[in-house]
C-alpha positions in Angstrom: 66.7 110.1 143.4 68.1 107.3 145.0 69.7 104.1 143.1 69.2 100.5 143.8 72.3 98.6 143.9 72.0 95.6 141.6 73.4 92.4 143.4 76.7 91.3 141.6 75.4 87.6 141.7 72.5 88.8 139.6 74.6 90.3 136.9 76.9 87.0 136.5 75.0 85.2 133.0 74.4 88.5 131.3 75.8 89.3 128.1 77.4 92.5 127.5 75.2 95.2 125.5 76.9 96.6 122.8 78.1 100.3 124.2 77.2 103.5 122.3 80.4 105.0 120.6 79.6 108.1 122.6 80.2 106.6 126.0 83.7 105.8 127.3 83.2 102.2 126.8 82.1 102.4 123.6 85.4 104.6 122.3 87.3 101.8 124.3 85.9 98.8 122.7 86.0 100.6 119.1 89.5 101.3 119.6 90.4 97.9 120.5 88.7 96.5 117.6 90.7 99.3 115.7 93.7 98.2 116.9 93.1 94.7 116.8 93.0 94.9 112.9 95.7 97.3 112.8 97.7 94.5 114.4 96.9 92.3 112.0 97.6 94.2 109.1 101.0 95.1 110.2 102.1 91.3 111.0 100.7 90.2 107.2 102.9 93.3 105.9 105.7 91.9 108.3 105.4 88.2 107.1 105.7 89.7 103.1 108.7 91.8 103.8 110.4 88.9 106.0 110.2 86.5 102.9 111.5 89.5 100.7 114.5 90.1 102.8 114.9 86.3 103.5 114.5 85.6 99.5 117.3 88.5 98.9 119.4 87.6 101.8 119.9 83.9 100.2 120.5 85.3 96.6 123.4 87.8 98.3 125.3 84.7 100.0 124.8 82.0 97.3 125.9 85.0 94.8 128.8 85.6 97.1 130.1 82.1 97.6 130.0 81.8 93.5 132.3 84.4 93.3 134.2 83.2 96.0 134.7 79.9 94.2 135.1 81.0 90.7 137.9 83.3 92.2 139.7 80.7 94.0 139.5 78.5 91.0 141.1 80.9 88.3 144.1 81.8 90.0 147.4 81.3 88.8 146.4 80.4 85.4 146.8 84.0 83.4 150.0 84.9 85.3 153.2 86.2 83.6 
């Protein structure tokens, strides 16, 4: 049995056939799709956690500045 080699010019313009999941090409495609969806999920979770972290950090800074201001204004009134 001899294989006939197909010239590369005749392959141009063809769309890729969907590979079966049993073939290495199919497994690679499936893995790439799963990886892409996992990355999208992690990015969405990251944005959520970043927003929460930024809000809490802002709250801590405002509380710290308020406490410092109140402590500075309160000195010297109740000294004996």
